[in-house]
VMD Tcl script that draws the C-alpha trace (Angstrom):
set ca {
  {-17.79 12.67 89.43}
  {-19.06 15.97 88.29}
  {-20.61 17.21 85.06}
  {-20.73 20.56 83.39}
  {-21.55 21.51 79.73}
  {-21.96 18.14 78.55}
  {-18.81 16.92 80.15}
  {-18.08 14.44 82.92}
  {-15.04 14.09 84.88}
  {-14.14 10.45 85.71}
  {-11.23 8.96 87.82}
  {-9.00 6.56 86.11}
  {-10.49 3.73 87.77}
  {-14.03 4.91 86.70}
  {-13.05 5.39 83.32}
  {-11.81 1.70 83.24}
  {-14.85 0.31 84.64}
  {-16.84 2.55 82.18}
  {-15.10 0.89 79.31}
  {-15.39 -2.78 80.43}
  {-18.98 -2.27 81.31}
  {-19.57 -1.47 77.50}
  {-17.82 -4.59 76.51}
  {-19.84 -7.51 75.09}
  {-19.54 -11.50 75.94}
  {-16.85 -11.77 73.63}
  {-14.73 -8.84 75.10}
  {-15.13 -6.50 72.04}
  {-16.63 -3.06 72.53}
  {-20.36 -2.74 71.80}
  {-19.99 1.01 71.11}
  {-16.77 2.13 69.00}
  {-17.32 5.74 70.60}
  {-15.20 4.06 73.64}
  {-12.45 3.05 71.40}
  {-10.33 6.24 72.59}
  {-11.26 5.56 76.30}
  {-10.05 1.81 75.99}
  {-6.72 2.96 74.40}
  {-6.24 5.70 77.27}
  {-6.75 2.92 79.83}
  {-4.44 0.41 78.32}
  {-1.88 3.28 78.00}
  {-2.01 4.20 81.74}
  {-1.54 0.57 82.72}
  {1.86 0.77 81.67}
  {3.24 2.25 84.81}
  {4.55 1.04 88.12}
  {7.73 -0.48 86.71}
  {10.40 2.01 87.80}
  {10.93 3.38 91.18}
  {9.70 6.90 91.78}
  {12.64 9.24 92.68}
  {11.07 12.76 91.56}
  {8.85 15.46 93.05}
  {7.80 18.74 91.70}
  {11.10 20.35 92.68}
  {13.44 17.89 91.32}
  {11.39 17.36 88.33}
  {11.50 21.40 87.42}
  {15.18 20.93 88.18}
  {15.45 18.26 85.66}
  {13.34 19.77 82.90}
  {15.00 23.27 83.27}
  {18.52 21.84 83.27}
  {17.95 19.46 80.46}
  {17.37 22.28 78.14}
  {20.46 24.11 79.12}
  {18.93 27.33 77.35}
  {21.09 30.26 78.11}
  {24.48 28.31 78.33}
  {23.59 26.65 74.75}
  {22.59 29.99 73.42}
  {26.18 31.57 74.75}
  {28.08 28.49 73.09}
  {26.21 28.35 69.80}
  {25.01 32.07 69.02}
  {27.70 32.47 66.29}
  {25.47 30.72 63.96}
  {22.79 33.37 64.38}
  {25.51 36.12 64.22}
  {26.44 34.89 60.89}
  {22.88 34.05 59.44}
  {20.72 37.06 60.43}
  {22.96 38.95 62.82}
  {21.67 40.43 65.93}
  {18.25 40.85 64.79}
  {17.99 37.02 64.75}
  {19.57 36.66 68.13}
  {17.00 39.09 69.67}
  {13.99 38.92 67.57}
  {14.32 35.36 66.68}
  {14.81 34.59 70.13}
  {11.61 35.91 71.22}
  {10.03 34.15 68.31}
  {11.49 30.89 68.91}
  {10.52 31.47 72.66}
  {6.80 31.71 71.81}
  {7.11 28.79 69.58}
  {8.63 26.64 72.13}
  {6.34 27.71 74.76}
  {3.25 26.73 72.44}
  {4.91 23.45 71.70}
  {5.60 22.86 75.46}
  {1.88 23.57 76.31}
  {0.63 21.33 73.41}
  {2.93 18.72 74.50}
  {2.30 19.04 78.35}
  {-1.38 18.48 77.62}
  {-0.75 15.13 75.97}
  {1.71 14.41 78.96}
  {-1.40 14.68 81.40}
  {-3.53 12.43 79.17}
  {-0.72 9.79 79.13}
  {1.92 10.38 81.64}
  {4.22 7.53 80.61}
  {7.74 7.40 79.43}
  {6.93 6.48 75.76}
  {5.90 10.22 75.18}
  {5.26 10.87 71.56}
  {4.67 7.41 70.23}
  {2.17 6.58 73.04}
  {0.19 9.78 72.31}
  {0.24 9.02 68.65}
  {-1.20 5.66 69.38}
  {-3.86 7.06 71.65}
  {-4.80 9.82 69.38}
  {-4.43 8.75 65.74}
  {-6.95 7.19 63.82}
  {-7.61 3.58 64.70}
  {-6.56 2.30 61.25}
  {-3.28 4.07 61.31}
  {-2.59 4.25 65.35}
  {-0.07 1.28 65.22}
  {1.89 2.15 62.15}
  {2.23 5.71 63.14}
  {3.21 4.83 66.65}
  {6.05 2.86 65.25}
  {7.48 5.60 63.16}
  {6.85 7.97 65.98}
  {8.66 5.72 68.53}
  {11.71 5.23 66.13}
  {12.04 8.94 65.22}
  {11.67 9.97 69.04}
  {14.41 7.51 70.24}
  {16.65 8.55 67.22}
  {16.27 12.32 68.23}
  {16.92 11.94 71.94}
  {20.11 10.13 70.98}
  {21.02 13.02 68.65}
  {20.04 15.69 71.13}
  {22.09 14.08 73.89}
  {24.97 13.74 71.37}
  {24.94 17.31 70.42}
  {25.14 18.63 74.21}
  {27.84 16.13 75.01}
  {29.67 17.37 72.00}
  {29.53 20.94 73.17}
  {30.87 19.98 76.47}
  {33.83 18.24 74.91}
  {34.73 20.79 72.16}
  {34.36 23.46 74.75}
  {37.10 21.74 76.97}
  {39.31 21.53 73.80}
  {38.57 25.36 73.28}
  {40.00 26.10 76.81}
  {43.09 24.01 75.92}
  {43.61 26.02 72.74}
  {43.12 29.43 74.89}
  {45.69 28.32 77.41}
  {48.28 26.65 75.20}
  {48.34 28.32 71.97}
  {52.05 27.70 71.04}
  {52.20 24.03 72.20}
  {48.79 22.61 71.56}
  {47.59 21.63 67.83}
  {43.83 21.02 67.80}
  {42.74 17.91 65.72}
  {39.27 17.01 65.23}
  {39.72 13.54 66.57}
  {41.06 15.16 69.74}
  {37.34 16.45 70.25}
  {35.96 13.31 69.43}
  {38.07 11.43 72.13}
  {36.73 13.98 74.69}
  {33.27 13.51 73.61}
  {33.52 9.75 74.12}
  {35.09 10.72 77.72}
  {32.03 12.90 78.46}
  {29.68 10.11 77.48}
  {31.48 7.57 79.54}
  {31.15 9.79 82.66}
  {27.46 10.48 82.19}
  {26.79 6.90 81.73}
  {28.59 5.91 85.02}
  {26.67 8.71 86.89}
  {23.29 7.56 85.37}
  {23.83 4.08 86.71}
  {25.90 4.38 89.88}
  {24.36 7.58 91.09}
  {20.89 6.88 90.23}
  {19.72 7.32 93.74}
  {21.34 10.79 94.01}
  {19.96 11.81 90.64}
  {17.06 13.92 91.95}
  {19.52 15.72 94.32}
  {22.15 16.19 91.54}
  {19.34 17.77 89.35}
  {18.26 20.16 92.17}
  {21.99 21.24 92.42}
  {22.05 21.73 88.67}
  {19.29 23.98 89.00}
  {20.88 26.13 91.74}
  {24.11 26.23 89.45}
  {22.31 27.21 86.44}
  {20.90 30.20 87.75}
  {23.83 31.15 89.80}
  {26.24 30.74 86.86}
  {24.05 33.02 85.01}
  {24.63 35.93 87.36}
  {28.35 34.96 87.81}
  {28.99 35.46 84.03}
  {26.57 38.31 83.41}
  {27.92 40.70 86.11}
  {31.79 40.52 84.45}
  {30.14 40.93 81.00}
  {28.28 43.91 81.98}
  {30.95 45.83 83.88}
  {34.12 44.87 82.04}
  {33.31 44.27 78.43}
  {33.27 47.10 75.66}
  {29.84 48.22 75.14}
  {28.15 47.84 71.70}
  {25.64 50.41 70.39}
  {21.82 49.84 70.89}
  {21.62 50.38 67.10}
  {23.99 47.37 66.71}
  {22.20 45.16 69.19}
  {18.51 46.04 68.15}
  {18.62 47.10 64.39}
  {21.50 45.47 62.83}
  {21.20 42.64 60.33}
  {23.77 40.48 58.57}
  {23.82 37.74 55.75}
  {27.47 36.36 55.87}
  {26.36 32.78 55.00}
  {26.39 33.56 51.39}
  {22.73 33.27 50.84}
  {20.97 35.14 48.24}
  {17.80 35.75 50.34}
  {18.20 37.57 53.72}
  {14.76 35.83 54.60}
  {16.37 32.44 54.21}
  {19.59 33.63 56.02}
  {17.47 34.86 59.02}
  {15.51 31.70 59.27}
  {18.63 29.62 58.99}
  {19.85 31.82 62.05}
  {16.90 30.74 63.97}
  {18.86 27.45 64.61}
  {20.81 28.80 67.45}
  {17.53 30.28 69.34}
  {15.25 27.31 68.75}
  {18.24 24.97 69.94}
  {18.44 26.83 73.33}
  {14.99 25.52 73.94}
  {15.44 21.97 72.63}
  {14.50 19.03 74.60}
  {11.43 20.19 76.10}
  {9.81 16.73 75.81}
  {12.57 15.42 78.23}
  {10.32 15.56 81.40}
  {7.65 13.50 79.82}
  {9.99 10.27 79.27}
  {10.57 10.44 83.16}
  {7.08 10.41 83.88}
  {6.83 6.99 85.22}
  {9.44 7.92 87.82}
  {7.45 11.33 89.06}
  {4.75 11.11 91.81}
  {1.56 12.88 90.64}
  {3.02 13.05 87.20}
  {-0.29 14.03 85.43}
  {0.01 17.31 86.94}
  {3.73 17.64 87.97}
  {5.09 16.72 84.59}
  {3.06 19.31 82.51}
  {3.90 22.08 84.82}
  {7.46 21.48 84.77}
  {7.45 21.52 81.06}
  {5.82 24.87 80.84}
  {7.86 26.44 83.86}
  {11.10 25.23 82.42}
  {10.15 27.02 79.08}
  {9.43 30.29 81.10}
  {12.54 30.20 83.06}
  {14.82 29.42 80.40}
  {13.23 31.97 78.17}
  {13.94 34.91 80.69}
  {17.50 33.96 81.27}
  {18.17 33.22 77.61}
  {16.95 36.67 76.69}
  {19.10 38.23 79.20}
  {22.17 36.37 78.00}
  {21.46 37.46 74.54}
  {21.42 41.01 75.37}
  {24.55 40.69 77.44}
  {26.58 39.09 74.72}
  {25.54 41.32 72.00}
  {26.32 44.55 74.02}
  {29.62 43.05 75.22}
  {30.78 41.29 72.04}
  {33.45 43.94 71.01}
  {35.13 43.10 67.50}
  {32.59 40.70 65.87}
  {35.43 39.60 63.37}
  {37.66 38.71 66.10}
  {35.26 36.97 67.89}
  {33.97 34.93 64.91}
  {37.38 33.91 63.99}
  {38.77 32.80 67.17}
  {41.02 29.93 67.13}
  {39.32 28.43 70.27}
  {36.24 27.81 67.84}
  {33.88 29.40 70.34}
  {33.29 33.11 70.32}
  {32.11 33.28 73.73}
  {35.48 32.47 74.92}
  {36.90 35.25 72.95}
  {34.40 37.54 74.49}
  {35.14 36.40 77.97}
  {38.80 36.91 77.61}
  {38.20 40.27 75.86}
  {36.06 41.45 78.95}
  {38.16 40.12 81.85}
  {41.76 40.12 80.14}
  {42.34 37.27 82.37}
  {43.04 33.62 81.64}
  {41.97 32.39 85.11}
  {38.92 34.31 84.87}
  {38.12 33.22 81.52}
  {38.87 29.53 82.48}
  {36.39 29.83 85.38}
  {33.58 31.55 83.31}
  {33.93 28.76 80.50}
  {34.02 26.05 83.19}
  {30.61 27.20 84.42}
  {29.15 26.79 80.83}
  {30.73 23.34 80.70}
  {29.64 22.23 83.96}
  {25.96 23.39 83.25}
  {26.14 21.62 79.78}
  {27.39 18.43 81.40}
  {24.52 18.39 83.70}
  {22.08 18.62 80.79}
  {23.81 15.81 78.97}
  {23.26 13.89 82.26}
  {19.58 14.24 82.27}
  {19.21 13.98 78.59}
  {20.95 10.44 78.72}
  {18.43 9.46 81.38}
  {15.38 10.69 79.48}
  {16.47 8.89 76.28}
  {17.19 5.67 77.79}
  {13.74 5.65 79.45}
  {12.15 6.08 75.95}
  {14.29 3.42 74.41}
  {13.26 1.11 77.46}
  {9.44 2.08 77.10}
  {9.78 1.29 73.21}
  {11.49 -2.00 73.98}
  {8.75 -2.71 76.61}
  {6.00 -2.24 73.81}
  {8.15 -4.76 71.41}
  {9.26 -1.74 69.23}
  {12.83 -2.42 69.46}
  {15.12 -5.29 68.21}
  {15.74 -7.80 71.14}
  {12.62 -6.31 73.26}
  {12.90 -8.63 76.23}
  {16.70 -7.75 76.55}
  {16.37 -3.92 76.21}
  {13.22 -3.77 78.36}
  {15.11 -5.29 81.41}
  {14.91 -3.29 84.66}
  {17.95 -3.86 86.69}
  {16.87 -5.23 90.10}
  {20.01 -3.81 91.91}
  {19.38 -0.13 90.40}
  {15.86 -0.07 89.65}
  {16.42 1.37 86.38}
  {17.01 0.15 82.59}
  {20.60 -0.23 82.64}
  {20.73 -1.91 79.35}
  {18.91 0.60 77.69}
  {21.30 3.38 79.13}
  {24.24 1.57 77.97}
  {22.69 0.91 74.34}
  {21.79 4.71 74.30}
  {25.66 5.32 75.05}
  {26.91 3.03 72.34}
  {24.58 5.12 69.77}
  {25.72 8.52 71.09}
  {29.40 7.23 70.93}
  {28.90 6.21 67.16}
  {27.41 9.69 66.38}
  {30.55 11.15 67.37}
  {32.44 9.78 64.29}
  {30.72 12.60 62.34}
  {33.09 15.09 63.69}
  {36.04 12.98 61.82}
  {34.41 14.01 58.56}
  {33.01 17.33 58.80}
  {34.14 20.86 60.16}
  {30.38 21.53 60.49}
  {29.85 18.50 62.62}
  {28.29 20.26 65.42}
  {25.86 22.21 62.95}
  {24.76 18.93 61.70}
  {24.29 17.40 65.23}
  {22.11 20.38 65.96}
  {20.08 20.54 63.07}
  {19.61 16.56 63.37}
  {18.66 16.92 66.90}
  {15.90 19.77 66.09}
  {14.81 17.91 62.76}
  {13.95 14.85 64.58}
  {12.63 16.69 67.69}
  {10.03 18.58 65.75}
  {9.09 15.81 63.42}
  {7.88 13.96 66.57}
  {6.27 16.98 68.03}
  {4.08 17.85 64.94}
  {2.61 14.29 64.75}
  {0.80 14.22 67.91}
  {-0.06 17.78 67.88}
  {-1.86 17.13 64.42}
  {-3.79 14.44 65.57}
  {-4.88 16.10 69.01}
  {-5.88 19.08 66.87}
  {-7.96 17.01 64.44}
  {-10.02 15.40 67.38}
  {-10.42 19.01 68.70}
  {-12.03 20.10 65.57}
  {-13.88 17.17 64.31}
  {-17.28 16.57 65.86}
  {-17.60 13.54 67.98}
  {-13.85 12.95 68.35}
  {-13.77 13.05 72.17}
  {-10.26 13.62 74.05}
  {-9.94 12.09 77.77}
  {-8.10 15.01 79.10}
  {-6.07 14.71 82.16}
  {-6.03 17.28 84.87}
  {-3.95 19.78 83.03}
  {-5.55 20.76 79.74}
  {-5.48 23.85 77.35}
  {-9.26 24.47 77.17}
  {-10.43 27.01 74.61}
  {-6.97 28.04 73.85}
  {-6.15 24.48 72.51}
  {-6.88 24.97 68.82}
  {-4.89 28.26 68.44}
  {-1.89 26.99 70.38}
  {-1.83 23.41 68.52}
  {-2.15 25.61 65.12}
  {0.98 27.72 66.24}
  {2.89 24.68 67.41}
  {2.31 22.91 64.03}
  {3.17 26.05 61.99}
  {6.33 26.59 64.08}
  {7.37 23.05 63.89}
  {7.16 22.84 59.93}
  {9.31 26.10 59.99}
  {11.78 24.58 62.11}
  {12.07 21.51 60.01}
  {12.28 23.25 56.75}
  {15.00 25.44 57.56}
  {17.11 22.95 59.66}
  {18.19 20.92 56.56}
  {19.74 23.67 54.86}
  {23.55 24.18 55.21}
  {24.75 27.46 57.21}
  {26.84 28.41 54.18}
  {26.51 28.82 50.64}
  {27.75 27.77 48.00}
  {27.60 24.26 49.49}
  {30.68 21.99 49.52}
  {31.42 18.60 50.87}
  {33.02 20.10 53.96}
  {30.38 22.64 55.06}
  {27.40 20.31 53.91}
  {24.76 20.07 56.49}
  {24.45 16.40 56.66}
  {21.46 16.25 58.95}
  {18.86 15.93 56.31}
  {20.79 12.93 54.71}
  {21.29 11.11 58.10}
  {17.53 11.70 58.91}
  {16.62 10.56 55.59}
  {18.61 7.35 56.12}
  {16.95 7.04 59.39}
  {13.65 6.97 58.16}
  {14.42 4.67 55.41}
  {16.07 2.14 57.97}
  {12.82 2.60 60.16}
  {10.58 1.89 57.18}
  {12.74 -1.30 56.31}
  {12.24 -2.49 60.20}
  {8.49 -1.84 59.68}
  {8.39 -4.22 56.87}
  {10.53 -6.72 58.25}
  {9.43 -6.95 61.79}
  {7.26 -4.08 63.12}
  {4.33 -4.95 60.78}
  {4.09 -8.57 61.86}
  {5.08 -8.00 65.75}
  {4.47 -4.35 66.80}
  {1.04 -3.59 68.21}
  {2.03 -0.39 69.86}
  {1.57 0.48 73.70}
  {-1.94 -0.64 73.50}
  {-1.18 -4.08 72.10}
  {-4.34 -5.97 73.67}
  {-6.58 -3.56 72.67}
  {-5.50 -3.06 68.98}
  {-4.49 -6.41 68.12}
  {-7.56 -8.45 68.69}
  {-9.93 -6.15 70.17}
  {-10.62 -8.34 73.15}
  {-10.77 -5.11 75.28}
  {-12.23 -7.00 78.52}
  {-9.63 -9.35 78.89}
  {-6.92 -6.59 78.25}
  {-8.08 -4.14 80.87}
  {-9.31 -6.31 83.64}
  {-5.51 -6.70 84.23}
  {-4.37 -3.15 83.94}
  {-3.45 -1.63 87.27}
  {-3.80 2.31 86.79}
  {-2.77 5.22 89.06}
  {-6.21 6.38 90.26}
  {-4.72 10.05 90.78}
  {-7.01 12.31 88.69}
  {-9.94 12.70 86.99}
  {-10.20 12.31 83.25}
  {-12.64 14.37 80.89}
  {-15.27 12.36 78.66}
  {-18.48 13.64 76.92}
  {-21.86 12.62 78.37}
  {-22.70 11.88 74.74}
  {-20.41 8.88 74.65}
  {-22.61 7.38 77.49}
  {-24.67 4.48 76.77}
  {-28.30 4.56 78.19}
}
mol new
graphics top color blue
foreach p $ca { graphics top sphere $p radius 0.5 }
foreach p [lrange $ca 0 end-1] q [lrange $ca 1 end] { graphics top cylinder $p $q radius 0.2 }
display resetview
């Protein structure tokens, strides 16, 4: 244990003993200053229930491929091209990168404090005011679970409809595309990733490492043909042009809506945190991989953005392609070859498929953790860890069912994918901003100590948290707007409606069940205050020191 500037570093076990030694005969805390420490120890006691299969390399691979940054950008850039034009795809991408990096840093610090599969709802339970910790944790848990399902659905939908786009390219005279075809392909993709997540779990770290190698290799395999074969756009078009083709009266609104493309390229940064209980040395490895995955993704994504804009050729032809994906038209226009185009698009599909694979694993671990904490209906059923595979198979299957149901959106709207993307980002940043607000409040409020883990932001914490909150609210505000105006039943962005319904359902479940049965991931500490009995049975991984304040000590 070492101390400096009024701060002491304690191991996890020392923190546990410090809390227990400051409880009375009735087991209650003698000093409320130790409340946060007690919550920290209770949450850390949630570990050791799933086999640890990931190290730094495989976790970095997982975190980077889950983001599927440059591939997602290449497939969805048309949204930014319509609203904002090249300026959104260049400068908006830079803005989104720094916003996503700040968000990743804020979340990484909390993941170091509490490296558990619960992620956001655990951090909220830890950092929120004692009076509201349980209720806010409940809502954070449900919204995060809903968001992880939506993100996985959007990526699986991308893979499926890209396959459909290739069929349209290769059989333009004999194939008549229908929306239900895309839904069937989407369900097929979902079935495959479920199968691999269950029966291939022992190979998942190796699969993720392979995915990272392909992620980087495919980037150059696609970049080189675009640079050398495609017609060249002018620098003025790439760096100075603006477009407002969505029908919005305000160019500023149009530009901000176009940010959806850039922000989506970095979506899912919290994915690594939900795998924390399967990672060795998680309090350091998970935060590091969250940061490095954003940096790597940002570099690749910016390179792809510039390459696409310089190689786009006829913008109108690209946007009006019958395949539904301008990138397919750009590939074909550059290579003049069906075989080359098929190969380049297949590379995108493979990378996107790997992302969906990791996203399902991450989302199912969150649902499992939430069920373990009694947040889900039938908690004992969904918190079950399969003895054969050492993973929560039931949580994986339930996640797959929900993902399959979201595919029905595609049957009713031509902008279904936009709705899925908006839904994913809306839920994602709602869960990011909540714990960030709480940790910022503790930073600026005197006496509100934070038991930092081994990875922390230090003096940069306040500005980074503030930027994260501002970026999150900006993303939330503009992701409920439709991509086109005037709004019709067909082009309507239903993300806000679906998210609103999800919040209503969450509220009803809280009143009917959660308020009476849910006590969060720190049930024993929050429910009856008997801290001693709750913490004596906690087994904590004693990996790293935690920061506490000397002023909290009892003389």
